[in-house]
DRENDO-1510 file (C-alpha; in Angstrom, 1 decimal, always signed):
<recs>
REC; n; res; u; v; w
REC; 1; MET; +13.4; -195.1; +191.2 .
REC; 2; GLY; +9.9; -193.8; +192.3 .
REC; 3; THR; +10.2; -196.0; +195.4 .
REC; 4; ALA; +13.8; -194.7; +196.6 .
REC; 5; LYS; +12.1; -191.4; +196.0 .
REC; 6; ALA; +9.1; -191.8; +197.9 .
REC; 7; VAL; +11.4; -193.5; +201.0 .
REC; 8; ARG; +13.5; -190.2; +200.9 .
REC; 9; ASN; +10.8; -188.2; +201.7 .
REC; 10; THR; +9.5; -189.8; +205.0 .
REC; 11; ARG; +10.9; -188.9; +208.5 .
REC; 12; LEU; +11.2; -192.6; +209.1 .
REC; 13; ALA; +13.7; -193.1; +206.4 .
REC; 14; LEU; +15.7; -190.3; +207.7 .
REC; 15; SER; +16.0; -191.8; +211.1 .
REC; 16; ARG; +16.9; -195.4; +210.2 .
REC; 17; SER; +20.5; -194.6; +209.4 .
REC; 18; ALA; +20.8; -193.3; +213.0 .
REC; 19; THR; +19.3; -196.1; +214.5 .
REC; 20; ALA; +20.8; -198.7; +212.5 .
REC; 21; ARG; +23.1; -201.0; +214.6 .
REC; 22; ARG; +26.5; -200.1; +213.2 .
REC; 23; TRP; +29.8; -202.0; +213.6 .
REC; 24; HIS; +30.8; -200.3; +216.5 .
REC; 25; ASN; +27.7; -200.9; +218.4 .
REC; 26; ARG; +27.7; -204.7; +217.4 .
REC; 27; ARG; +31.4; -205.0; +218.7 .
REC; 28; MET; +30.8; -203.5; +221.8 .
REC; 29; GLY; +27.6; -205.9; +222.6 .
REC; 30; ARG; +29.9; -208.6; +222.4 .
REC; 31; ASP; +32.4; -207.7; +225.3 .
REC; 32; GLY; +29.9; -206.1; +227.6 .
REC; 33; GLN; +31.3; -202.5; +226.8 .
REC; 34; LEU; +27.6; -201.1; +226.0 .
REC; 35; GLU; +26.4; -202.1; +229.4 .
REC; 36; LEU; +29.5; -200.4; +231.2 .
REC; 37; TYR; +28.8; -197.1; +228.9 .
REC; 38; GLY; +25.3; -197.2; +230.3 .
REC; 39; LEU; +26.6; -197.3; +233.7 .
REC; 40; LEU; +28.7; -194.6; +233.2 .
REC; 41; ALA; +26.3; -192.5; +231.5 .
REC; 42; ALA; +23.8; -193.1; +234.1 .
REC; 43; ARG; +26.4; -191.7; +236.8 .
REC; 44; LEU; +27.4; -188.8; +234.7 .
REC; 45; LYS; +23.6; -187.7; +234.4 .
REC; 46; GLN; +23.3; -188.1; +238.2 .
REC; 47; ALA; +26.6; -185.9; +238.7 .
REC; 48; HIS; +25.4; -183.3; +236.0 .
REC; 49; ALA; +22.2; -182.8; +238.2 .
REC; 50; ARG; +24.2; -182.4; +241.3 .
REC; 51; VAL; +26.3; -179.7; +239.5 .
REC; 52; ALA; +23.1; -178.2; +238.2 .
REC; 53; ASN; +21.9; -177.4; +242.0 .
REC; 54; PRO; +21.0; -173.9; +242.4 .
REC; 55; GLU; +22.8; -174.0; +245.7 .
REC; 56; VAL; +26.1; -174.4; +244.1 .
REC; 57; PRO; +28.1; -170.9; +243.3 .
REC; 58; ASP; +28.5; -170.1; +239.7 .
REC; 59; GLY; +32.2; -170.2; +239.6 .
REC; 60; THR; +32.4; -173.6; +241.3 .
REC; 61; ARG; +29.4; -174.9; +239.2 .
REC; 62; ARG; +31.6; -173.9; +235.8 .
REC; 63; GLU; +34.6; -175.7; +236.9 .
REC; 64; LEU; +32.7; -178.6; +238.0 .
REC; 65; THR; +30.8; -178.4; +234.4 .
REC; 66; ARG; +34.1; -178.2; +232.8 .
REC; 67; ARG; +35.6; -181.2; +234.4 .
REC; 68; LEU; +32.1; -183.2; +233.7 .
REC; 69; LEU; +32.5; -182.4; +230.0 .
REC; 70; ALA; +35.8; -183.9; +230.3 .
REC; 71; VAL; +35.0; -187.0; +231.7 .
REC; 72; THR; +32.5; -187.3; +229.1 .
REC; 73; ALA; +35.0; -186.8; +226.2 .
REC; 74; ALA; +37.3; -189.3; +228.0 .
REC; 75; ALA; +34.5; -191.7; +228.0 .
REC; 76; LYS; +34.4; -192.0; +224.3 .
REC; 77; HIS; +38.0; -193.1; +224.1 .
REC; 78; ASP; +38.8; -194.9; +227.5 .
REC; 79; LEU; +36.1; -196.0; +229.7 .
REC; 80; ALA; +38.2; -197.0; +232.4 .
REC; 81; ASP; +40.0; -193.7; +232.8 .
REC; 82; ALA; +36.5; -192.0; +232.7 .
REC; 83; ALA; +35.1; -193.7; +235.6 .
REC; 84; ARG; +38.3; -193.2; +237.4 .
REC; 85; ARG; +37.9; -189.5; +236.8 .
REC; 86; LEU; +34.3; -189.6; +237.9 .
REC; 87; ASP; +34.7; -191.5; +240.9 .
REC; 88; VAL; +37.5; -188.8; +241.8 .
REC; 89; LEU; +34.8; -185.9; +240.8 .
REC; 90; THR; +31.9; -187.7; +242.8 .
REC; 91; ALA; +33.9; -187.8; +245.9 .
REC; 92; GLU; +34.7; -184.0; +245.6 .
REC; 93; LEU; +31.1; -183.3; +245.1 .
REC; 94; ASP; +30.5; -185.4; +248.5 .
REC; 95; ASP; +33.2; -183.4; +250.2 .
REC; 96; LEU; +31.6; -180.1; +249.0 .
REC; 97; GLY; +28.3; -181.2; +250.4 .
REC; 98; ILE; +26.8; -181.0; +247.2 .
REC; 99; PRO; +23.3; -183.2; +247.6 .
REC; 100; ASP; +21.9; -185.7; +245.0 .
REC; 101; ARG; +18.9; -184.5; +243.3 .
</recs>
């Protein structure tokens, strides 16, 4: 019991459960889903950086941010749909002339 109590008091012990490979992480690794999530996450990060550009008007920024959050939420359930929606949104950013940062 003394050992368990000592482990509970360390920050490392608190972070172990958050960093351990869980069943859903192992399952994604087998079929390549984890790499696809990484690619989509990088594209979402780039899109968020574009929307955060100070040249974008506030009303447009709010609408684009709302749509980006919807794409992010969709990625948790349907990766293909989220990628399609991000493609549409990225094309709209290009049409609006919002540059990459």
